N, C-alpha and C positions, 0 to 999 in steps of 0.2 A: 563041343568046343575043342576037346582033345583031338577028335577026328579031323576037324577043320584044320587045326594047326599041323597035324601030320601031313595032310594033303598038301598044304601050302609049302612045307619044308621039303617034302619029297619032290615036288615039281621043281623047286628052286635048286636042289642039290644034285639030282639024278643027272643033270646035263653036264656037271662039272668034270667028270671023269673021262679021260681020253679024248677030249674035245680041243678045238683051237678057237681062239677068241680074237675079235677084231673090234676096235673102237671106230665109230663113224661120227663125224661132226657134220651135220646137215647145213646146207646154205640157208634154207628156210625151215623154221620149226614146224610149219604146216605141210610141208612136201617131203615125202619119204618117212614119215613118222610111222611107229608101230601100229598095227591094227588093233590089237587087243591085249593078249595075256602073256604070261611067261612061256606058254607052250607054242605060241604062234611063230611062224617063220616067214612072214611077208610084211610088206609096207603098203602104204596107200598110193604108191607110185608104180605104174605098170613097168616102166623101163627098168627101175631098180629091182623089181621082182624077177625079171629075166636074169639078172646077174646073180641074184640070191639062189634061184633054182639051179643054175648052171654049176654052182659050187656046193651043192648039197648042204645048204644052210638049214639048221635045225631049230634056231631060235633067233628072233629079232625082237629086241625089247628096249625100251627107253632106259637110259643109264642116268639116273638123277643124282643131284647133289654136288655138281661141278662148282667149284669155288668162284670161277670168273663169271660174273653175271651175264655178259652177252652170250656165253655158251649155254646158259640154262635153257632146257627144253629142246636143245639141238643135238644132244648126245645119244648115241645109240650103241648097244653092245650086240654083236653077232657071234653066235656059236655055230661052228660048222664041222663037218667030217671032210676036211679038204686041206689043200695047201694054203695056209693063211696068207702067204706072201702073194700068191697068184690072185687070191680074192681082193687083196688090198690094191693090187695093180689095176684090176678091172674097176674097182670102185672109184679110184682116183681119176680114172679117165672119164667118168660120168659126172663131170664137174658142174653141170647145171643143177644137180641135186646134192652131190657130195662135195663138201668143202675140203675135208680131209679124212682119210682112213689110215690107221696104223695097226699093226699086230699089237695085241694087248694081253691083259691077264684078267681073270675073273675078280670082281669086286674092288678094283681100283681104276684110277684114271692114269694114263701113261704120260700125261703132260703136266702133272701136278704133284706137289708134296706139301706136307704141313711141318713146320719147324717150331722149335721153342728156343729162343735166344737166352744166353746166360744172364745178360744185363739189359734191363728195359731201356737203357740209354745208349747202347752200342748195337748197331746193326739195324737201326730204324729207318724207314723209307724217307727220302728227302726230295725226290722228284723223278723226272724222266729225261734220259739223254739218248737221242736217236732211237726212240721206242724201247729203250732198255731202262729198267728201274734202277735208280741210284739210291744209295744209303749213306750214312755217315761213317762207313767203315770200308777202307780201300780194298781189303782182302775180299770182303763179300761183294763189292762192286765188280771185281774181276771174275768171280764165279758167275755173277749174273750176266756179265758180258759174254763169257765163254758159252753159256747155255741159253742165251736169248731170253732172259726172264723179262716178261712184260707186265707181270701183275704180282704185287707183294702187299698184302693187307691183312689187318687183324683177323685171326680165325673167328673170333667172336667180338663183334663191335660193341657189345653191350656189357662186356665182362671186365671193364677197367677196374672194378672193385675187388676182383679176384686176382691176386698177383700172378699166380701160375698160369692162368689163362690169358692174362693181359700180355704176356710175353710170347704167345702163340700166334703164328702167322701162316697164311695160305701163300703159296708160291705157285705160279703158273708160267710155263716156258714153252717156247717153239722148239721143243727137243724131246728126246726120250729120257724120262725122268730117272732112269737107272744110273746114268752117269752123273746126273745132278745130285742125286742122293748120296752117291759115294763122295763127291767133292764137298758136300755140306757136312757129311759124317766126319770127314777128315779135318774140318775147320773147327777144332774143338775150343779155340779161344773165344769164339763168338757164338757158335751153335751148340746148344746142350743136347738136342735130340732131333732127328729127322724121321718122318713116317710118310709112307705112301698114303695118298688121299683116298679114302674109302668112298665108294659109290653105294647107292641104294636103289632098289628096283620096285616098280609097281607089283604087288602080289595079288594072288587070286583071293576070293572070298571077301567077307566083310570085316576082317580083322584090321584094325587101325595100326599101321606101322609108322612111326615118327622118323624124322631125319636125324639119324645118328651122328652125322657130321657136325650138327650144331649143338649137340648135348654131350657127347662122349669124346674125350681127347686123352691120349691118342687112340685112334681107331683106324687101322689095326694097332694092337697093343702087344707089348712083350711080357710085361709082368702085371703092372697095375695101370689104371686109367682114372681120370677125374670125370665127374658127372656134374654138369652144369644145370641145376634145377632150381626153380624159384619156390617150389613147394617142398615141404618136408617129406622125405621118403620113409615109409614105414616098413616095407618089405622088398627084398631083391630076390629074383628068381632067374635061373639060367636054364635054358632047354637046349638039348643037342639036336643034331640033324634029323633024328627020328621023331622028335616031339617029346621025348622023355625029359622030365624035370630032373636036372642033376645037381643044382644048387638052390638052396633056399636059406636066406639069412635076413636078419633084422639089423645087421651091422655092416657098414661100408668096409671096415678093416677086416672083418671076417670074410666078406665077399672078396677082397683083395687077396687074401690068403689062399682061397679056394680057386679063384680064377687064374692065379699065377701057376697053378699046377695043371691047368687044362692043356691038352695037346693042341697043336696048330689046327685051325679050322674055323668055321663060321658058326656062330650060335645065336640064339635069341635071348635078349635080356628083357625081362619084364619088371617094370617098376610099379609098385603099389604106393600111392600117396595118401597121406593122412586125411585128405579131403575126399577120399574114396575113388579118385580117378586112377585108371591103369593105363600105362603106355608101354609100347613094345619097340625095341631097337635091335637092329642087326649089329652084332658084336663080332669082331674078327680077331682072333688070336694068331699072332705070327708064329 
C-alpha cells in the first residue's frame, strides 16, 4: 500500500515543477477526452493530438470537480514544456472540439472561486439579469456584473444545518478569477473569505480518492478547514508528496494546529471513520 501511494503521488507531483498549465473546456465530453492516466499526453481526437504534439504536451488529463454542472466531464488540464499562450491560441482555433482554452494553474479552475458570506441573509442569489447573477446586495451585484458571473449557488446543497457551510457559495464567471478574487476579498462588508476552487484528478492504481470539493472547505486552505462528514471520524492522517505520513491525530482541533504549520503544497488527507471506512482527499495548503 505504501509503495502504491508513493507511485501515485510521485506521478502526480513530478510534473508540477517548471511546467506550464492550460485549462481546456471541450464542446462535447466524449470528443477530445483524455485517453487514460496521469502520465498520458494525448486525447481521443486525432486533430487535437496534432496540436498537443506540436506544443510538446507532456500531460493531458481530466480536471474534475468543476462546480458548474454543465461543465462537468468537459474540463481538461494540459501540462507542457511550451509557450502556454501559443498553445491556447491554437486550441481556441480548433473550435469544433475546444469550447475554450486558457492559461491556468495546477490544482484550481481559472473561472471559479468559492466564497463564504458574512451573513446568510446578505449576498444571497435572487435571479438572473442578462445572463448575470443578481443578489440582494448592490455591491455584490456590481462585482458580478464586472466579472460576468453566471453561476452562484451553495457550495453544499445539503449542509443547511451546518451554519458555516450554509454560508459557502460557488461562483463561476466568464473571466479570469484572479481579478474576481481580489474584488471579493476587498468587499469585506459582505464577503468573509474567498478561495480558488480546487480541482481533483483521476489517479493511478486502485486507491479510492473522494471529491475533496464536496467535503473539505476551504480547499485550498490557509490555516484551518471544515470537514463535512456524515459519519464520525476516528483518525486523521496527512501524507506529504513522498508518501510519508507527517500527521496522525484523533482530534480535529489537534489536526488544525498541525496543518496550520504546513508549508504550501498539496497533501493527502486520509480519514478513518468509526464504521471502519477509509477515504482519501487531496488537501491543498496555500
